[in-house]
C-alpha positions as a Python dict, from the first residue, in 0.01 Angstrom:
ca = {
    (1, 'M'): (0, 0, 0),
    (2, 'S'): (-302, -153, 166),
    (3, 'A'): (-489, -426, -18),
    (4, 'Q'): (-822, -303, -143),
    (5, 'P'): (-1118, -532, -204),
    (6, 'K'): (-1185, -363, -540),
    (7, 'R'): (-910, -287, -786),
    (8, 'R'): (-876, 82, -863),
    (9, 'R'): (-1010, 153, -1209),
    (10, 'L'): (-895, 515, -1203),
    (11, 'E'): (-570, 705, -1164),
    (12, 'V'): (-636, 1029, -982),
    (13, 'E'): (-400, 1324, -959),
    (14, 'Q'): (-438, 1679, -838),
    (15, 'I'): (-327, 1962, -1069),
    (16, 'G'): (-383, 2286, -881),
    (17, 'D'): (-747, 2279, -772),
    (18, 'V'): (-847, 2040, -1053),
    (19, 'T'): (-880, 1667, -993),
    (20, 'V'): (-760, 1486, -1306),
    (21, 'V'): (-889, 1132, -1356),
    (22, 'N'): (-730, 888, -1602),
    (23, 'F'): (-904, 561, -1676),
    (24, 'I'): (-693, 249, -1635),
    (25, 'D'): (-915, 28, -1853),
    (26, 'R'): (-896, 57, -2231),
    (27, 'K'): (-1245, -89, -2265),
    (28, 'I'): (-1520, 25, -2031),
    (29, 'L'): (-1790, -223, -2122),
    (30, 'D'): (-1834, -465, -1835),
    (31, 'E'): (-2127, -381, -1603),
    (32, 'Q'): (-1930, -463, -1288),
    (33, 'N'): (-1638, -240, -1389),
    (34, 'I'): (-1876, 42, -1480),
    (35, 'Q'): (-2034, 9, -1135),
    (36, 'I'): (-1691, 32, -969),
    (37, 'I'): (-1584, 325, -1188),
    (38, 'G'): (-1911, 502, -1106),
    (39, 'E'): (-1863, 448, -733),
    (40, 'Q'): (-1504, 570, -746),
    (41, 'L'): (-1601, 882, -944),
    (42, 'F'): (-1899, 960, -718),
    (43, 'S'): (-1684, 924, -406),
    (44, 'L'): (-1446, 1190, -543),
    (45, 'V'): (-1739, 1432, -533),
    (46, 'D'): (-1920, 1304, -222),
    (47, 'E'): (-1630, 1206, 5),
    (48, 'D'): (-1330, 1400, -125),
    (49, 'A'): (-1535, 1714, -205),
    (50, 'C'): (-1375, 1753, -549),
    (51, 'R'): (-1551, 2034, -735),
    (52, 'K'): (-1341, 2053, -1052),
    (53, 'L'): (-1319, 1717, -1220),
    (54, 'L'): (-1135, 1650, -1545),
    (55, 'L'): (-1184, 1306, -1698),
    (56, 'N'): (-907, 1216, -1940),
    (57, 'F'): (-1016, 945, -2184),
    (58, 'G'): (-674, 920, -2352),
    (59, 'N'): (-648, 551, -2262),
    (60, 'V'): (-1007, 450, -2348),
    (61, 'E'): (-1092, 276, -2676),
    (62, 'F'): (-1445, 157, -2600),
    (63, 'L'): (-1715, 299, -2377),
    (64, 'S'): (-2058, 140, -2325),
    (65, 'S'): (-2385, 330, -2299),
    (66, 'A'): (-2409, 224, -1933),
    (67, 'A'): (-2083, 413, -1873),
    (68, 'L'): (-2239, 721, -2035),
    (69, 'G'): (-2520, 697, -1780),
    (70, 'K'): (-2264, 714, -1498),
    (71, 'L'): (-2107, 1023, -1656),
    (72, 'I'): (-2446, 1194, -1677),
    (73, 'T'): (-2512, 1117, -1310),
    (74, 'L'): (-2164, 1242, -1218),
    (75, 'N'): (-2222, 1567, -1409),
    (76, 'K'): (-2554, 1625, -1229),
    (77, 'K'): (-2389, 1551, -895),
    (78, 'L'): (-2120, 1808, -966),
    (79, 'Q'): (-2370, 2069, -1084),
    (80, 'T'): (-2568, 2023, -762),
    (81, 'A'): (-2244, 2072, -567),
    (82, 'K'): (-2163, 2386, -774),
    (83, 'G'): (-1878, 2199, -941),
    (84, 'R'): (-1771, 2139, -1301),
    (85, 'L'): (-1696, 1833, -1510),
    (86, 'I'): (-1482, 1849, -1822),
    (87, 'L'): (-1393, 1555, -2048),
    (88, 'C'): (-1085, 1542, -2270),
    (89, 'N'): (-882, 1320, -2505),
    (90, 'I'): (-1186, 1133, -2630),
    (91, 'D'): (-1123, 883, -2909),
    (92, 'P'): (-1296, 994, -3236),
    (93, 'Q'): (-1516, 681, -3240),
    (94, 'I'): (-1629, 741, -2883),
    (95, 'H'): (-1680, 1111, -2958),
    (96, 'E'): (-1915, 1007, -3236),
    (97, 'V'): (-2135, 837, -2975),
    (98, 'F'): (-2141, 1163, -2776),
    (99, 'E'): (-2250, 1346, -3093),
    (100, 'I'): (-2520, 1094, -3187),
    (101, 'T'): (-2666, 1104, -2836),
    (102, 'K'): (-2629, 1486, -2826),
    (103, 'L'): (-2416, 1445, -2514),
    (104, 'D'): (-2146, 1657, -2678),
    (105, 'K'): (-2381, 1949, -2600),
    (106, 'F'): (-2441, 1826, -2243),
    (107, 'F'): (-2072, 1781, -2154),
    (108, 'N'): (-1784, 2022, -2184),
    (109, 'I'): (-1546, 1826, -2409),
    (110, 'Q'): (-1195, 1951, -2481),
    (111, 'K'): (-936, 1801, -2715),
    (112, 'E'): (-635, 1801, -2482),
    (113, 'E'): (-575, 1796, -2109),
    (114, 'Q'): (-396, 2133, -2117),
    (115, 'T'): (-688, 2308, -2291),
    (116, 'A'): (-929, 2137, -2053),
    (117, 'L'): (-736, 2257, -1747),
    (118, 'Q'): (-754, 2614, -1877),
    (119, 'A'): (-1130, 2578, -1935),
    (120, 'F'): (-1205, 2564, -1559),
}
């Protein structure tokens, strides 16, 4: 494996035509990490031409509002590219933030990865 200047913050796997992204970090709070995560997610759309993106939050315990901003940008990017973004396995406390900010209406949020894969 080649040494990368920035540590990968995401685990990416392909299931059929859906790109499934798992977050490595349990807490997505730090501005620098959020920047890196954002760049890595955007490059999936811009460079790898992924059009069906499933973000699995199964590992994530905390998510900052700055991270939500990246998700909104990612969703808009995908919509422009005629793609879709689905989120799944969101911790109840994090889901509450989505509800308070009304982002649960903005994003397609599924309980499990399997249901999310079928939603595409």
